[in-house]
C-alpha positions in Angstrom: 162.1 153.2 187.7 160.9 153.9 184.1 158.6 151.7 182.2 160.0 150.2 178.9 157.7 148.6 176.3 158.6 145.1 175.2 159.4 144.2 171.6 156.1 142.4 171.4 154.3 145.5 172.4 156.2 147.6 169.8 155.3 145.0 167.2 151.6 145.2 168.0 151.7 149.0 168.0 153.4 149.0 164.6 150.7 146.7 163.2 148.1 149.4 164.2 150.0 152.6 163.2 151.6 151.5 160.0 148.4 150.7 158.1 147.0 154.0 159.3 150.1 155.8 158.2 150.1 154.0 154.8 146.4 154.7 154.3 146.9 158.4 155.1 149.9 158.6 152.8 148.0 156.9 150.0 145.1 159.3 150.5 147.5 162.2 150.2 149.0 160.8 147.0 145.6 160.0 145.5 144.3 163.5 146.1 147.6 165.0 144.9 147.3 163.0 141.7 143.6 164.0 141.3 144.4 167.7 142.0 147.4 167.9 139.7 146.4 165.6 136.9 142.7 164.4 136.9 141.0 167.7 138.0 143.7 170.0 136.9 141.4 172.0 134.6 138.9 172.4 137.3 141.3 173.8 139.9 143.1 175.8 137.3 139.8 177.5 136.5 139.2 178.1 140.2 142.6 179.6 140.5 142.1 181.8 137.5 138.9 183.0 138.9 140.8 184.3 142.0 144.0 185.3 140.2 142.7 186.5 136.8 140.0 189.1 135.9 138.2 189.1 132.6 136.6 192.0 130.8 134.0 191.4 128.2 134.5 193.4 124.9 131.0 193.8 123.5 130.6 193.2 119.8 128.8 195.9 117.9 125.4 194.7 116.7 125.0 195.1 112.9 123.1 198.1 111.6 119.8 198.0 109.7 119.3 200.2 106.6 116.4 200.9 104.3 116.5 200.2 100.6 118.3 203.5 100.0 120.9 203.2 102.8 119.0 205.3 105.3 119.9 204.1 108.8 117.1 202.4 110.7 118.9 200.8 113.6 122.4 201.1 114.9 124.5 200.3 118.0 126.5 202.9 119.8 129.1 202.3 122.6 127.9 202.9 126.1 129.2 201.8 129.5 128.1 199.6 132.3 129.0 201.2 135.6 130.4 198.7 138.1 131.7 198.8 141.7 134.0 196.5 143.6 132.5 195.6 147.0 135.6 193.4 147.8 137.8 196.5 147.8 135.6 198.0 150.6 135.7 194.6 152.4 139.5 194.4 152.3 139.8 198.0 153.7 137.4 197.2 156.5 139.4 194.1 157.4 142.5 196.2 157.7 140.7 198.7 159.9 139.5 195.9 162.1 143.1 195.0 163.0 144.0 198.5 164.2 144.1 199.4 167.9 141.5 201.9 169.1 144.0 204.7 169.5 145.2 204.1 165.9 141.7 204.6 164.4 141.2 207.9 162.5 138.1 210.1 163.1 136.6 209.0 159.8 137.4 205.5 158.6 138.8 205.3 155.1 136.2 202.6 154.2 133.3 204.9 155.3 134.8 207.8 153.4 135.1 205.7 150.2 131.5 204.4 150.6 130.1 207.9 151.1 132.1 209.5 148.3 131.3 206.7 145.8 127.6 206.6 146.7 127.3 210.4 146.4 128.9 210.4 142.9 126.8 207.5 141.7 123.5 208.8 143.0 124.1 212.3 141.6 125.3 211.3 138.2 123.1 208.2 137.4 119.4 208.8 137.0 117.3 206.1 138.9 120.1 205.3 141.3 119.6 206.4 144.9 122.3 207.0 147.5 120.9 204.0 149.4 121.0 201.8 146.3 124.6 202.7 145.7 125.6 202.0 149.3 124.0 198.6 149.1 125.9 197.8 145.9 129.2 198.9 147.5 128.9 196.9 150.7 126.8 193.8 149.9 128.6 190.5 150.0 132.0 192.2 149.8 133.8 189.1 151.0 132.8 187.1 148.0 131.9 189.6 145.3 134.5 191.2 143.0 132.0 193.4 141.2 128.4 194.6 141.3 126.6 196.2 138.4 125.1 199.6 139.2 123.6 200.7 135.9 123.9 199.6 132.2 123.8 201.7 129.0 125.4 204.8 130.5 126.3 207.4 127.9 130.0 208.3 127.5 129.7 211.9 128.9 128.1 210.7 132.1 130.7 207.9 132.5 133.5 210.4 132.0 132.1 212.7 134.6 131.8 209.8 137.1 135.4 208.7 136.6 136.7 212.3 136.9 135.0 212.8 140.2 136.1 209.3 141.4 139.7 210.3 140.6 139.4 213.5 142.6 138.1 211.6 145.5 141.0 209.1 145.2 138.7 206.1 145.0 141.2 204.0 143.0 139.4 201.1 141.3 136.3 201.2 143.4 134.3 202.4 140.5 135.0 201.1 137.0 133.2 200.3 133.8 132.7 197.7 131.1 132.1 198.6 127.5 128.6 197.9 126.3 126.4 198.8 123.4 123.0 200.4 123.1 120.6 200.1 120.3 119.3 203.3 118.7 116.4 203.7 116.2 116.8 207.1 114.4 113.4 206.9 112.6 111.4 206.4 115.8 108.0 205.2 114.8 108.6 204.5 111.1 108.3 200.8 110.3 108.5 200.0 114.0 106.7 196.7 113.6 108.9 195.6 110.8 112.2 196.6 112.4 111.4 195.3 115.9 113.8 195.8 118.8 116.2 194.1 121.2 115.9 193.1 124.8 118.2 194.3 127.6 120.7 191.6 126.8 121.0 192.9 123.2 119.1 190.0 121.5 116.4 190.7 119.0 112.9 189.8 120.1 110.6 191.4 117.5 110.7 192.1 113.7 113.9 191.7 111.7 115.9 192.2 114.8 114.6 188.9 116.0 114.4 187.0 112.7 118.0 187.9 111.7 119.4 187.9 115.3 122.1 185.4 114.5 123.4 187.6 111.7 123.1 190.8 113.6 124.4 190.0 117.1 128.1 189.3 116.4 130.4 187.5 119.0 131.7 189.3 122.1 135.4 189.4 122.8 137.2 189.1 126.1 140.4 190.5 127.8 141.9 188.2 130.5 144.4 189.8 132.9 145.9 189.1 136.3 144.6 190.8 139.4 145.8 191.2 143.0 143.7 190.5 146.1 142.2 193.9 145.9 140.9 193.4 142.4 143.5 195.6 140.8 145.1 194.7 137.5 148.7 193.6 137.5 151.2 193.3 134.7 151.1 189.8 133.4 153.1 188.5 130.5 150.3 186.1 129.4 147.5 188.6 129.2 145.1 187.5 126.4 142.7 189.4 124.3 140.0 187.7 122.2 138.8 190.3 119.6 135.1 190.9 119.3 133.5 190.0 116.0 130.9 192.7 115.0 127.6 191.6 113.6 126.5 191.8 110.0 124.2 194.6 108.7 120.9 194.3 106.9 119.6 196.2 104.0 115.8 196.1 103.8 113.5 196.3 100.8 111.5 198.9 102.8 111.8 202.4 101.4 111.4 205.0 104.2 109.9 207.6 101.8 107.2 205.2 100.8 106.8 204.0 104.4 106.2 207.6 105.5 103.5 208.1 102.9 101.8 204.9 104.0 101.9 205.7 107.7 100.8 209.3 107.2 97.7 208.5 105.3 96.9 205.3 107.2 96.9 207.4 110.4 94.6 210.0 108.9 92.0 207.3 108.2 92.4 205.7 111.7 91.7 209.1 113.2 88.9 210.1 110.8 87.0 206.9 111.4 87.7 206.3 115.1 89.2 202.9 114.3 89.0 200.6 117.4 91.3 197.7 116.4 94.1 199.4 114.5 94.7 199.4 110.7 97.5 198.0 108.5 98.9 198.5 105.0 101.3 196.6 102.7 102.9 198.0 99.6 104.7 195.3 97.6 106.5 194.8 94.3 104.0 192.8 92.3 106.5 190.6 90.5 109.1 190.0 93.1 107.4 190.1 96.5 109.8 192.8 97.9 107.9 194.7 100.6 108.3 198.5 99.9 106.3 199.5 103.0 104.4 197.8 105.8 102.6 199.6 108.6 100.5 198.9 111.6 98.7 202.0 113.0 98.6 203.1 115.8 102.2 201.9 116.1 104.9 202.8 118.7 108.2 204.6 119.0 110.9 201.9 119.2 113.1 204.1 121.4 110.2 204.4 123.9 108.4 201.1 123.2 107.0 200.7 126.7 104.6 203.7 126.4 101.2 203.1 125.0 100.5 205.2 121.8 96.9 204.3 121.0 94.6 206.9 122.7 91.8 204.3 122.9 94.2 201.9 124.8 95.3 204.7 127.2 91.6 205.6 127.9 90.8 201.9 128.5 93.6 201.5 130.9 92.7 204.7 132.8 89.4 203.1 133.9 91.1 200.4 135.9 91.8 201.0 139.6 92.8 197.5 140.7 96.6 197.4 140.4 96.7 193.7 139.3 94.1 194.3 136.6 95.9 197.4 135.5 99.3 195.7 135.1 97.7 192.8 133.3 95.8 195.0 130.9 98.9 197.2 130.4 101.0 194.2 129.5 98.4 193.0 127.0 97.9 196.3 125.3 101.7 196.9 125.1 102.2 193.5 123.5 99.3 194.2 121.1 100.9 197.5 119.8 104.2 195.7 119.2 102.6 193.2 116.9 102.8 193.5 113.1 99.1 193.4 112.3 99.7 192.7 108.6 101.1 189.3 109.4 100.0 188.3 112.9 96.3 188.9 112.8 93.6 187.1 110.8 90.5 188.7 109.2 87.7 187.9 106.8 88.8 189.5 103.6 85.4 190.2 102.2 84.9 191.3 98.6 88.6 191.8 97.9 88.7 188.0 97.9 86.3 188.0 94.8 89.4 188.4 92.6 90.4 184.9 93.7 87.0 183.4 93.0 86.7 185.2 89.7 90.2 184.4 88.4 89.8 180.7 89.4 86.5 180.4 87.5 88.0 182.1 84.4 91.0 179.8 84.5 88.8 176.8 84.7 86.7 178.2 81.9 83.4 177.7 83.8 82.7 181.4 83.1 83.9 183.9 80.6 83.9 187.7 80.5 80.6 187.6 78.7 78.9 185.2 81.2 75.9 186.8 82.9 74.7 186.5 86.4 71.4 187.7 88.0 71.0 189.6 91.2 67.6 189.8 92.8 69.2 191.3 96.0 68.6 188.0 97.8 69.6 184.5 96.7 68.5 181.2 98.2 71.2 178.7 99.0 70.1 175.3 100.4 67.1 177.0 102.0 69.1 179.8 103.5 68.7 183.4 102.2 71.9 185.3 101.5 71.7 189.0 100.8 73.7 191.2 98.6 75.4 194.1 100.3 73.3 196.4 98.1 69.8 197.4 99.1 68.6 197.1 95.5 68.8 194.5 92.8 71.7 194.6 90.4 69.7 192.7 87.8 71.5 190.9 85.0 75.2 191.6 84.8 78.3 190.3 82.9 81.4 189.4 84.8 83.0 192.8 84.7 79.8 194.5 85.9 79.4 191.9 88.7 82.9 192.7 89.9 82.3 196.4 89.6 79.1 196.1 91.6 80.8 193.6 94.0 77.6 191.6 93.8 77.4 188.8 96.3 74.7 186.7 94.5 76.7 186.9 91.3 79.8 185.5 93.0 77.8 182.8 94.8 76.7 181.7 91.3 80.4 181.8 90.2 81.4 179.7 93.2 78.7 177.2 92.5 79.9 176.8 88.9 83.5 176.4 90.1 82.5 173.7 92.6 83.8 173.0 96.1 86.7 170.9 95.0 88.1 173.3 92.5 87.4 176.2 94.8 89.5 174.6 97.5 92.2 173.6 95.0 92.7 177.3 93.9 92.3 178.5 97.5 95.3 176.3 98.3 97.2 177.2 95.1 97.0 180.9 95.9 98.8 180.1 99.2 95.9 180.7 101.5 96.3 177.5 103.5 99.8 178.2 104.7 102.0 181.1 105.9 103.6 183.1 103.1 107.1 182.4 104.4 108.0 186.1 104.8 111.3 186.7 106.7 109.6 188.1 109.8 108.6 186.3 113.0 105.1 185.6 114.2 103.3 185.0 110.9 99.9 183.5 111.7 98.3 180.4 110.1 95.0 180.9 108.3 91.8 179.4 109.5 89.8 177.8 106.7 87.3 175.2 105.8 88.7 171.9 104.5 87.1 170.7 101.2 85.4 167.8 103.1 83.5 170.3 105.3 82.2 172.4 102.4 78.4 172.4 102.1 76.4 174.6 99.7 76.2 177.5 102.2 79.9 177.3 103.1 80.9 177.4 99.5 78.5 180.3 98.9 79.9 182.5 101.7 83.5 181.5 101.0 83.1 182.7 97.4 82.7 186.3 98.5 85.3 186.2 101.3 83.1 185.8 104.4 84.1 182.4 105.8 87.8 181.8 105.7 90.2 183.9 107.8 93.6 184.9 106.4 96.3 187.5 107.0 96.4 190.7 105.1 99.8 189.6 103.7 98.3 186.3 102.4 95.6 188.4 100.7 98.0 190.8 99.0 100.3 188.0 97.8 97.3 186.1 96.3 96.0 189.3 94.7 99.5 190.0 93.2 99.4 186.5 91.6 96.0 187.4 90.1 97.5 190.4 88.2 101.2 189.6 87.7 100.7 186.7 85.2 99.6 184.2 87.8 102.8 183.8 89.7 102.6 183.3 93.5 105.7 185.0 95.0 107.3 184.8 98.4 107.3 188.2 100.1 110.5 189.4 101.8 111.8 192.4 103.7 115.6 191.9 103.6 117.4 192.3 100.3 120.9 191.6 101.4 123.2 191.0 104.4 126.6 192.7 104.5 129.5 191.8 106.8 131.5 194.5 108.8 133.9 194.9 105.9 131.2 195.7 103.4 131.2 192.3 101.7 127.7 191.0 100.7 127.4 187.6 102.3 123.8 186.9 101.4 121.2 188.2 99.0 117.5 187.5 98.7 116.4 186.5 95.2 112.8 186.7 94.2 111.2 183.3 94.7 108.2 182.0 92.7 106.3 179.2 94.4 104.1 178.3 91.5 102.0 179.6 88.6 98.4 179.6 89.7 96.6 180.9 86.7 97.7 181.5 83.1 99.0 184.8 81.6 95.8 185.0 79.6 93.5 184.8 82.6 95.7 187.3 84.5 95.5 189.7 81.7 91.7 189.4 81.7 91.6 190.1 85.4 93.8 193.2 85.0 91.3 194.5 82.4 88.4 193.8 84.7 89.9 195.4 87.8 90.9 198.5 85.8 87.3 198.8 84.7 86.2 198.6 88.3 88.2 201.7 89.1 87.4 203.7 85.9 83.8 202.7 85.4 81.2 205.3 84.9 83.7 208.2 84.9 85.5 207.0 88.0 85.0 205.1 91.2 86.1 206.2 94.6 89.7 205.0 93.8 89.9 206.9 90.6 93.0 209.0 90.3 93.3 211.5 87.4 96.2 210.7 85.0 96.7 207.2 86.2 95.3 203.8 85.1 95.1 201.7 88.2 93.1 198.5 89.0 91.5 197.8 92.3 88.8 196.1 94.4 87.2 197.0 97.7 86.2 194.7 100.5 83.8 195.0 103.5 83.5 192.1 105.8 81.4 191.5 108.8 83.2 190.1 111.9 80.8 187.2 112.3 82.8 185.8 115.1 82.8 189.0 117.2 80.4 191.7 118.3 81.1 194.9 120.2 81.4 194.8 123.9 77.7 195.6 124.5 76.7 193.1 121.8 74.2 195.5 120.2 76.1 196.4 117.0 77.9 194.5 114.3 81.6 195.1 113.7 83.3 195.4 110.3 86.6 195.3 108.5 87.1 197.7 105.6 89.8 197.1 103.0 90.9 198.1 99.5 93.6 196.6 97.3 95.0 198.5 94.2 97.8 197.9 91.7 99.5 200.2 89.2 100.1 200.6 86.3 97.0 198.6 85.4 98.3 197.2 82.2 101.7 196.2 83.5 101.6 196.2 87.3 104.7 197.1 89.3 103.3 197.9 92.8 100.4 196.7 94.8 98.9 198.3 97.9 96.5 196.8 100.4 94.9 198.8 103.2 92.9 197.2 105.9 91.0 199.1 108.6 89.7 197.1 111.5 86.4 198.2 113.3 85.8 201.8 112.0 83.2 203.6 114.2 82.7 207.0 112.5 79.2 207.9 111.4 77.9 210.1 108.5 75.7 213.1 108.9 72.6 210.9 109.2 74.1 208.9 112.0 74.8 205.8 109.9 78.0 203.8 110.6 80.5 204.3 107.8 82.2 201.0 107.2 82.4 200.3 103.5 85.9 199.6 102.2 85.2 201.9 99.3 84.8 204.8 101.8 87.0 203.9 104.7 90.1 202.4 103.1 90.1 204.0 99.6 91.3 207.5 100.7 94.4 206.0 102.2 95.1 204.0 99.0 94.6 206.9 96.6 96.5 209.5 98.7 99.5 207.1 99.0 99.5 206.3 95.3 99.3 210.0 94.3 102.5 210.6 96.1 104.2 207.2 95.6 103.7 206.8 91.9 105.6 210.0 90.9 108.3 209.1 93.4 108.7 205.7 91.7 109.0 207.4 88.3 105.4 207.0 87.1 104.0 210.3 86.1 100.3 211.2 85.3 99.2 211.1 81.7 95.9 212.9 81.4 93.2 212.4 78.9 91.7 215.4 77.2 88.7 215.2 79.5 90.9 215.0 82.5 92.9 218.0 81.3 89.7 220.0 81.1 88.8 219.1 84.7 92.3 220.0 85.9 91.5 223.7 85.2 93.9 226.5 84.4 97.3 227.1 85.8 96.8 230.7 87.0 99.3 233.2 85.6 100.6 236.1 87.6 99.0 239.5 86.7 100.5 241.4 89.6 102.0 244.7 88.4 99.8 244.7 85.3 97.2 247.3 84.5 93.7 246.3 85.5 92.6 246.2 81.9 95.4 244.0 80.7 95.0 241.7 83.8 91.3 241.3 83.1 91.9 240.6 79.5 94.6 238.0 80.3 92.4 236.1 82.8 89.1 236.3 80.9 90.9 234.9 77.8 91.4 231.7 79.9 87.7 231.5 80.8 88.2 232.9 84.3 85.9 235.3 86.1 87.5 238.5 87.5 86.5 240.6 90.5 88.3 243.9 91.0 88.7 245.3 94.5 89.7 249.0 94.9 90.0 252.0 92.6 93.7 251.6 91.6 95.0 251.3 88.0 97.4 248.4 88.7 97.1 245.0 90.3 99.0 244.8 93.6 97.8 241.3 94.7 95.7 238.4 93.4 93.8 235.5 95.0 94.4 232.6 94.2 98.2 233.0 93.8 100.2 232.4 90.7 100.5 228.8 89.6 97.4 227.6 91.4 95.3 225.2 89.4 91.9 227.0 89.2 88.8 225.5 87.6 87.6 227.0 84.3 85.0 229.7 85.0 86.7 230.1 88.4 86.9 233.5 90.2 90.1 235.5 90.6 90.1 238.4 93.0 92.3 241.4 92.0 93.4 244.0 94.6 94.4 247.4 93.2 95.3 249.5 96.2 98.5 249.3 98.2 96.8 249.4 101.6 94.1 246.9 100.6 92.3 244.8 103.1 92.0 241.2 102.1 88.4 239.9 101.8 87.9 236.8 104.0 85.0 234.3 103.9 84.0 231.3 105.9 84.3 227.8 104.4 80.9 226.1 104.6 80.4 222.4 105.4 79.8 220.5 102.2 80.4 216.9 103.4 77.5 214.6 102.3 76.2 216.9 99.6 76.0 216.0 95.9 78.0 217.6 93.1 75.6 220.4 92.2 74.9 221.3 95.8 78.6 221.6 96.6 79.1 223.8 93.5 76.2 226.1 94.7 77.4 226.3 98.3 81.0 227.1 97.4 80.4 229.6 94.6 77.9 231.5 96.7 80.5 231.7 99.5 82.9 233.4 97.0 85.1 230.3 96.9 86.4 228.3 93.9 85.2 224.7 93.7 87.6 222.1 92.3 86.6 218.5 91.8 89.2 216.2 93.2 89.8 212.5 92.5 87.2 209.9 93.2 83.6 209.2 92.0 82.4 212.8 91.3 80.8 211.8 88.1 78.9 208.8 89.4 75.2 208.9 90.2 74.6 209.3 93.9 78.2 210.5 94.7 78.5 212.7 97.8 81.3 214.9 99.1 83.6 213.0 101.4 86.4 215.4 102.1 87.5 219.0 101.6 90.9 220.5 101.8 89.8 223.3 104.1 87.6 222.3 107.0 84.2 223.7 107.7 84.5 227.0 109.5 88.0 227.9 108.2 88.5 231.6 107.5 90.2 231.9 104.1 90.6 234.7 101.5 87.8 235.0 99.0 88.6 233.1 95.9 90.5 230.3 97.7 90.3 227.0 95.9 88.3 224.3 97.8 89.1 220.8 96.5 86.5 218.2 97.2 86.7 214.4 96.9 83.5 212.5 96.2 82.6 208.9 97.0 79.7 206.5 96.5 78.6 203.7 98.8 78.9 201.1 96.1 81.5 198.3 95.8 80.8 196.7 99.1 
């Protein structure tokens, strides 16, 4: 007999089941509504992730050019090599379902892994077989792709895909387009240009400052894929075009940059500079930077290597790995910095142009005002010494500037007063960054007017208290000589879009007029006299009228590592032409360590920094269209342009040369001249010696160049003429009392033909 539920029992059961059923149905409806309506975008995106693949189309980063259109930075197409671990996983899943007797001797998945790993490890430097296997097999169930290596050149990528095709690997290995940054000029202007990181974003220099203009916008291709990651035809494939970045045109001229870097490096090497050096060449009236260098620098294409031998030596002493890595990171970061804008220094006597021009503008002094130097001056009970070891006596303003006399400028600062001194210090832009379009510009460290006492004012007046950047100094100096106008320096002249349209230009920006045209003209006159006084200072260049001022400052906030020797900064700032300046050049050398023949440290700016300035200007000024115009006295010192007498009879040759006040030495018994030393066109001093060879099989007479560094003019003349060499006086302070030979164009011990011209540059230790 079967059991039959009663109607009452059915009713009670329905009371329980129906609500559950209705609740379940409601839950389904709610979730269906949420999935299809409320969270539609979310689930659509998840579906797209599984059903659609996207390929990034990298935008080309804009190029960087110098002022003349020479390429400094450009992006080239490269490839990121990628593998599909999911493809291996899917194949392994298929093989797992096969019966044992259906399995081949070598599984297809294993063959694919081995073939792909072999190709990748053999073609890609830095990728091992084991690394490749890991990329091919790791997380295959969830990963559609794994990056093996970025920035692969096209020839390498082509070879990989050719081999992959031969091995029938399908889409196991594929690639994405990428870009790589190249810097064709290597080390030139490296600190200005900067570089990008591995993601392609600028992190130093103009690459960083103008990153938003340069980087462009990446594009994307969206396409359908099957479960194996293979692309399938899909009518709604979409492509979002990449938007290439804009290009920059700098104010930097690579020719001028090469001059600056070449001669700055010479001084760094010659003076064993410990803390790098920097230089800035700028248009006086606009602030356009023509060249900016930090030396030693680095090669942007190999920026992780250390280029300063002193840094390499310092690093080699460390044996602890942690200390080594920490020091390496610090030194590498240091060499990347643009010293001209990121580091502060005491400007020293170069700053006297600020103090002097301010006092002239306020009319508390005139060009005829006199100042007394007793070598030591008492300020509020504290003795402050002049750089000189002797008294300068009574001097007018021009003489005080020429002598770079500290007591004189202390007196000038006192006449100006602390409030006016600070007012002009601020007006010259020395309390704030210049606003140059480069990252990392440092803020100056200075004494506020409320903190000025008599001693602080005294030391500030000759540049030994406040710390500023070299760029702040050169812009202030430019205002002193350009009519009094403080300009904003800049390195980018224009920005151009990918179609060649100029979208932005940099117009010269004048912040304020600090001093009058009249005062500026007086300062130009004074600073020209500083260079040309007494027949020529160390910065004197024949045929050119330039103005300039040296600076030597003690690093009062730092001593050397052993604490037993003072450290110095040497600098020089010059402008040309002196009467109507167009360019200004500042060179700063930090911690020179070379010594003279007496063992004394050579640290004066007039000795350490001047040669770089004069050598640069001698090449830069003709390049810029300013050619030498010699005085009669300078023409005489230039000597004679040697004519060619080869092929002439001995008698005619002697007559030709002696008529130009040249001495002649004949070697051999022949009747005709077969060779001459010096060669035709050489500029030989009057009364110089010419060697004439008269026999076809002549043997050239050779002599050894003596060491003349440190000797005076007459001694140099004696040593060289007695060595059968011609002595030519170079630029510099040869005619000044106490001048000594600083450099010679042929080094001591060189073996050269008799009659070779030895050009010697002379300097004095004045102009501290």
